[in-house]
N, C-alpha and C positions, 0 to 999 in steps of 0.2 A: 341480469347481475350490470354492477353500473361500469359503463365506461369509460376509460381514461384515457382523456386525450395525452401528447404531446404536453403541452405547455400543464399539464395537470401533474404531471409523472414527474415533469421539470421544478413544478416548485417543491412539490414533496423532497427530490435528491435534497434542490439547499437547503431544506430544514432539519433533514436529517442527518442534513455534513454539516451542517453549525456554518451556512453560507451565508444565509436567511438572514438571520440574523444572529451578529458574534457573541460567544454565548459569554458569561462567567463560571468558569470551572476551573479547577484546579487541572494542571497541563499533566497527573496520569489519568484521571477521570474522563480523558477526551478522546487520548490515545490509547482506550479501555473503552470505551462510547463507539471511534472508526474500527476500532479493529483493525487497529495496528496500521499503519502508513506508509507505502511502498518506498525504500531510500536506503535505494542498491548508492545516487546520487546523494551525500552526507552528508549535506547543507539543507537540499530540497525541503526537507523536512519542517524547519524551521517557519518560512516558506510559509506552511502549510498551513499551520498551526498560528502566526499571526495573520491572516485570514478569518480563521474562526474564531479564534475565543481577544477579547475587549480590553485588556492587562494581560497581552503573553510576555511576561518575560524569557531569552532565553539559554538565562543562564537555569532559572526551573530544569531544563533537560535535561541539562550536563549534569544536571544537579542526579537525575534520576539516573541518567548512567553510569556514575562514579560510585553513585552508589546502588547502582544493582539493582533496580525496582525500577527498571526498563532495560531491552537490550536490539540489537541489529543483531535479527537474523534472518537464516537463507528460510522462506516459510510456504503461504499461501504464494505459488505458481508455480514454486520455486524460486522466486525473488530475495532480495532481500526486505525483512521488514520495520519495522521501527515496532517494538512489541509489547506490552506490559510483561513481565518477568511471573508473572500466573501466568498470562493468556499464553504465553513461549512453553509453558513446563506442561499444561494442561488439551494445547492442540499440538505438541507435535510427533505424540503419536502415532494418532488421526493422518500422519500426516505422511509417511514412512514411506509406503506403497510409492505412492503419489508424488516422491522423490523421487526415488530410486527408477519408474520408471522417466521420468524426465531427464535427471541426466542420462541414462543410457540409448533414451534415441535420439541423444548427442551426441554418445561414442559408442554405441549400438558395435562397432566394427572391431575401434580399438580394444575392447573392453570383454570382447568375445573370448569368453572360455578361462575368464579369472573368476574366479568361486568369491561370490561378492562377501559375505560369510566367513571368510577369512582373512577378505580384503579387510572388513568394520573390524573384527579384533585386533589384530594389526595395526591397522590405528590408531585405534584407543587403547592397544602399549604403548604406540608412538609419545601420547597427547597425557600420560596417565604421570608425570611426574609433573606438571597442570601446567611447563612452562610454554607460555603464550608462542606459537611458529606461525611464517607464513604457509601459506598455498605450498609456493616452493620449497619450502621447505622443508615441511611433514612429505613431498616429493618426492623429495630427494632420497629418502630414507625410504620407501616401501618402491623407490624405482629398481631399489637393491635384488629386490625375492620377485618383482614381475617390472620387469625390464620392458615388454612387449608395447603396452598399451600406452608406453610414453607420459611426461609426469605430470602434463594438466587434465588430460582424462583420469588418473589415477588418483590427484592430486582431488581435485571437482566433482569427482565421485567420494569421498569422503567427507568434503569436506559442507557441499550443499547439501547430500542424500545422508549418509553410511552412521555421523558418527554430529551428532548435529549439537554444533558451536555456534558458538558468540563470539561475533567481532568486538573484541574490546578496546576501549575510549585505551588514547585521541581519539581513533577514531569513529565521526561523527557531532564531536564536539559542537558546537559554537568556534565561525570563522578559523578552523582547525582544519590542517592538513597533516592528514595520517594516512600512514598506506594501514592494510587489513592486517594484523595482526590476530591468532584463532583462539581461542579455549573452548575446552567442551562446557559447554552449557550448565551442564545438572554440580561441575565443580566452581564456580562463579557464580554461581547464586545460591552453592552449598543446599540444591534442594534434587530429592531425585524427584527425573519425569514424570509424570502421572502414566501409569503401565495403559493399555491396549486393554478396554469392555471386554468380560468373557462374549460369548458368542453368541449372535440373536439378541444382544443388545446394542447400541449406538448413542452414545448421552451423553459426547463431542455434539458428533453427526447434527446431534438435537441441535442441542444447542450453537452451534454455529448458522442451524437455520436462524432462527430465531434475533441474534447478535444481526444475523446480518438485516436481516429485515428491519431492526431498531435501526440499524445503520444506513440503511438502501431501500428500505423499503418506498411503497409496491414490488415487486419485484417476477422475475416467474424463474424457474425451473433454473431454468438456460443462464443466466442472470448469474443466480447463488454459484452455481461452477464455472462459468470464471471469476466471480472474483478470489475463490477459495485452490483450483484448480482439483477440486477429487469430482470422480465421476462417480463416486456409490455414494451419495448423499438420494438417492430419490425413498427407500425406506427410513428415513429420518423426517423427510419430506410426511412422509406420510403415518408416522407417527405425526405430530405438532402438528399436520395438516385442521384439526379437530377445535386446536386455538384460531384460526386464524381467518379469515378471512376474504373473499374472492373479491377478483377484479379482472375486466377487460381489459387488454388496451386496444390502438385500433385495428392494428392487426389482427387482431382476435388472440391473438397469445393469451393463456390465462397464466394473472399475477397473483401474487398472494402476498398478508400482509396481516400484518400486529393488533385488532381491534383499536386497540385506545389512542397509535400510532399518531400524527399528524402527518393531518394533509392539505390543509392552503389552499385556498378559494385560487382557482387558477391567473386573478389575474390580479394579487399581491405583487405591490414592487419589488421590483431582485433587485436588489445591487447593486454594484464594478466588484467583481472581485479576483484577486493576479493567484491559481492556481497556481505550482512547481511541477518539475515535471516528475510524468509514471502519477500523477494523481489518480486515488482510488478514486474519488466520485466522478470517472471516468472513463477509468479498464478496470473496475467492479464491476462491470455490467455488460453481457456479449449484443445487448443492445444499448447501442448510446446517444439516438437516435431524441433520445428526450439534452440529451445536457450541446451534444456538437451532430455540427451540419454530417451525413454522408458522405458531403467529395474533402469535408478536409481530420475522415477519423484517421488518417495517416496522422496527425502534427499526433494525436494522444495516445501511439508506439515511440514514435521516434524520435520522445524527451524533449518537445518542443513544451513552453512556458506561455499557459493559457491567458488571457484577461476574458472574460465570462461582462457579458454587458447585458441586461432582460435576460440572466437567467442563457443566454447561450455564450462558446469558444463565439463571438468578430473580432479579436487579436490574437494577435502574439507577443510575447513583451524578449527581453533580457536586457543585460545591466555592462555598460564600459562610460570605467570608468566616473563611474557612483553615478551615472545618469540612467536610468530605469527607460527605458528606446524601447516604447509597442508600435508593433507594425500592425495595422487593420487590416483585417481578411473581406470586412464591407464599410462604405461609406458609415463615416458615424451624424449624426445631429449636430447641432453644436451644444443641446445640453446634453448627450452621451457624449462629446468631446471636454468637456468640463465636467463630468464625471467622471471616466478615465485617469485623468491628467490631478482630478483634486485626492485619490485613491491613491497613484501614482507616487506624489507626492509623501506619503505617510508610509508606501511599501521605502518609497529609497534614502528617505530618511532613518526607517527601519534597520533595514541592510547595514548604511555606512555608516551604525548608532551614530546618527545625526551629526556627520559629515555635511553634507546634500540630502537637499530635495529634490533634485534636477531629474524631470522628466521629458521625456520627447517620442510626437507622438510622427511618424510617419507618413504624408498622403499614403492615400488609397493604395494599392495597384487595380491598375484597368484589367 
């Protein structure tokens, strides 16, 4: 069985994530290919798409959100994701149990004794008028019937797990600050959520395996689980295994992949790329070493924005008064420093609507 070292896996990841070469794809097709973008920080997907597309217009994403072709909703790992409307409807039922379990894991003591089916029905009844509500507004009504758990536990259980919701625009629009107002997913899209498959079949799980490998492979089953948060996918993997090709990584783990998916030469040059906070190019794996050193793994869950140099996390970045500030995690060569500055100029211009292209690279910490 072919062994793929860390560099080979890293180049494959960059290619699948559209970070090796910017793509000429419509924004909706890009969101679909990536299986969604993590989006609890509303402006971060714009940077993620700018780094992946040659001519990304942020207003194109705005149009998808206001036109109800893309949505912001709780799904993978219970986090807010930007997804195509079609994927949100197709995948939501398959994630129901995981979402309930994860919210209950946070609020088990507060929600002890609460009948979740009754809570779900009450939540749907409150939202049936189609009026968007904040979590606080919804929880205030529910607390009249369930005063003990506390409003946050009630609100999160309903909005993040029991009743599929959309975070309505203007939340998530370009350069717009807006609070979260929720409306049921099916009423917002005018279409019903796909029902769960009959017992013994898992077409959604099998689709998730294929879609994940197209955007993240080659990968192990543990990586797939880390991306979507679903534990019950071994049967789906087994069902499609005959379509896949196996590899090993340097640790001996079995990796699976689509046979015709790109696996570039490990020596393929990798351009500098700026990634937003919580980008799935990093978070979409259990073993993140193909992109980030173990010493810096904590950055991926702390909301740090990172810079890829030669395909690996080599710096963090932030913005202050229109200036992109890059903080190296290691020393840069002159060529690397110039490449980081060049890409940073483009990012500064994008984020400021061409008002600034300033970049400052700080000294490498000792």
